[in-house]
N, C-alpha and C positions, 0 to 999 in steps of 0.2 A: 572137422565140424565147422559149419558156417560161422563167420565172425558175427558178433553181436553189435547192434547199435548202442550208443550210450543210453543208460537208464534215464528216463525222463520223470520228473516229479510233477504230480498233478497240481493244478492251481489251488485247489482247496484240499483240506484234510479229507481223506477218503471216507472215513467213518461218518464225519459230519455231513459231507456232501451226499452220501448215500441215504442218510436218514431224511434228507430234505427233498428227495426226488419227487418231481411232479411230472405227470404225463401230459405233454402239450397236445397230443391228439392220439386217438386210439390206433392200435396196430391194425393193419389191413385185414388180418384174419379175426379181428374182434376179440383178441385174448384179454384176459383180466389180469391186472397186476397182482403180484404176490408179495408177501411180507419179505422184508430185506434178508432175513436169514436163509431164505430158500431161493433167492435169485442167483443167476449165474454172474460170474465176475470177469471172465476172460472171453475176448472176441478175436477169432482168427479171421483176418481180412484179406481177401483176394485183391489183386492189383488191376490187371487188364479187364476192362469192362465193368469194373466195380468202383474204383477210385478214378481211373483215367479212361478216356476214349483213345486207344492207341492205334486205331485203324490205319491212319495215314502212314505211320512208320512201319507197322508190321506187314500190312498188305503190300505196300510199295516195295519193301525189301524182298518179300516172298515172290512177287512178280518178277523182280530183277533176277533173282536166282533161277527161276524157271527159264526166262529168256536167255540168260547166259549159258544155260545148258542146251539151248537150241529148241526149247519147247515154246509153244504159243501159250502165253499166260492168259487165263480167264480175266474178264473185266473185274475191276476192283469190287464192284457191287456184288459179285458172285463169290467172293472170297471171305466174307465175314465169318464163315464157319471155322476158319483157322484161328480165330481169336479166342484163346482159352485153352484148347488142347495142346499137348506137347508137339512142337513143330517137327520133330523127327517123323512122327506118325503122319502128320499132315503132308509132308513132302513125299513120303512113301505112297500115300493115297493119290496125290496129284500126279506123280510120275508114273504110276501104274506099271512099275517094273521096267520102265524105259529110261532109267537114269539112277544115279546113286544118291539116295537121300542124305548121306553124310556130306557129299560134295556140295549138294544144294544148300545144306545148313551152313557149311563153311562160307559159301558165297554170301548167303543171307547175313551172317554175322559180320562179314567184312564191312558191310555198309551200316548195318543196324548198330554196331558197337560205336560207331563214329557219329552218325547223324540220326538214324532211325529211332533210337530209343527216346529222343527228345521231341519227335514229331507226334505229339499227343496233347490232349487237353484234359484238365481236371474237370470232372463233372460239377455243375452248379450244385452247391449245397454240401459237397463232400467235406470241405474244410470245417464248416460249421458243425456238421454231424460228428466228425472226429473230435472236435474240441468239446462238444457237449458230452460225448461218451467219456472222454478222458477226465473232464472236470467232475463227473459224478462217480469217479473211482473205477471205471472199467479199464481192465488191463488189455491193451491192444497189441496184437502180434501180426505182422505181415506174413501171409502164407500164400506164396505165389509159385506157379509152375515155371515162371521165368527164371533164368539163372540169377542167382543172388548178386553177382557182380554187376549186372545191369539194373536190377531192382533197386539196389542201394543208391546208384547214381540218379535214377529217376526220382526217388523219394527226396534226395537232396536238391535236385534241379527244381522241383516243384514245391519245395519247402514243406514237405509232408512228414519228414522223418521225426520232427519234434513230437508227434502224437504217439509214436510207437515205442513200446518198451524194448522190443527186439524185432529184427527182420529175418525171415527165413525164406529160402527159395531153392530152386534146383541147382545142381552143379553143372558145369559145362559138359561133363561126360555123361550126364543123365542119371546120376545116382538116385535122385528123387523124381524121376519122370512120372512114376505113379504117385499122384498127389496124396493118396492115402498113406503112403510111406512117409511123406513129408509131415503130414499131420501127426503120425505116430512119433516121429522124431521130435517135433515140437513138444508134445506131451511129455516125453521122456526128458528132454533137455531142460524144460522149464519146471518140471515136477508138477504139471497140471493134471487135474482129474477130469475125465471126459464129461462128467455130469456138471462140471463147473464152466464148461466152454460152449461156445456157439460159433458157427461159421457164417460169414457174410460173403456171398459171391453171386455171380450172374449166370453160371453155366452148370449143367448137370454134373460135370466133373467135380465141382466144389461140393455139391450135395452128396454125391456118391462117396467121395473120399471121406467126408465127415461122418457119414452114416455108418461106415465100416467101424468107426470107433464109438458109435452111439451118440454122436453129436448132431444136434439139429442145425438147420441152415436157414438164414434169412435170405430170400432171393431178391436180387436187384433187378427190377423190371426195366430199368433204363439201359441195361447192358445188352449182351448179344445172345442170351439164351431164350428169353421170353417166358411168358407164364405157362404155356403148355409144357415146355421142356422142364421147367423147374418143378411144376406140380407132379409130372410123371416120375421125376427122380425122387420125390418125397420131401420137398422143401417144407419146413414147419410154418413159414410165414412169407408173404410176398409184400414188397414195398414198392410204391410207384416213384418215390424220390428219396434221395439220401436223408432228407429232413425227417422222414418217417422211421428211420432205422433205430434211433435211440429208444423210442417208445416200444417198438417191436422187440427189441432186445430185453428191455425191462419186463415185458409181458411173458417172457419164456422162463418158467420156473425150472428148477433143476430136474424135476420129474417129467418135463414136457416130452411127449411122444406123438403129438398130433401133427397132421399134415395140413398144408394150405388148402383152402377150399375156394 
């Protein structure tokens, strides 16, 4: 089982903070706040494209792997589709049967594990949104398709680990390559109920993985999926910036089943 990050204590008493919640601005989908007993308390949070913009490192290492295998790598601007999905599948698609995806992944990780994982930036407003969520009693769990050994180092490097109760990610061998399996693992490991959880992510893979467990998703429009992709997958709400996420989360009652419009 993936190792857990140290338990973090919220700055304020969870019960008192929850009772004093105020909505700074309405959620993008116009949801109405519900009474405290019916609100969700756990948020599963994606990493790439949601908390950080990892394009420089991921795309750079991906192109290096293709070139090392003798392929002509597409321009960086044409490779944003690889940010989010499992990279094994991305390499298989890019190589089109003319190379070994596992060998490409090995080359990719050779550089990514040393330099590439830190070639990223934290989106403006992410730290403040995480702090607000945590201060109002929200339980935050990292839920990323990235191998956990990399995700934990990224959280530490960018000083984000303090906000999370625990971090979960894939294993190097691909045990949780299907993100829905990872979500199920988190629910079981943490003893969480699906109707008490919400996902926060930027790609359809986040929405579809969560929906298999009956969990709604807040879509991050600043990431790499975009509104059309997120709506088509069934996102419950869309947010234009991280600052909107705490209000959108509070606006999703435990019975929420609506989609973004």
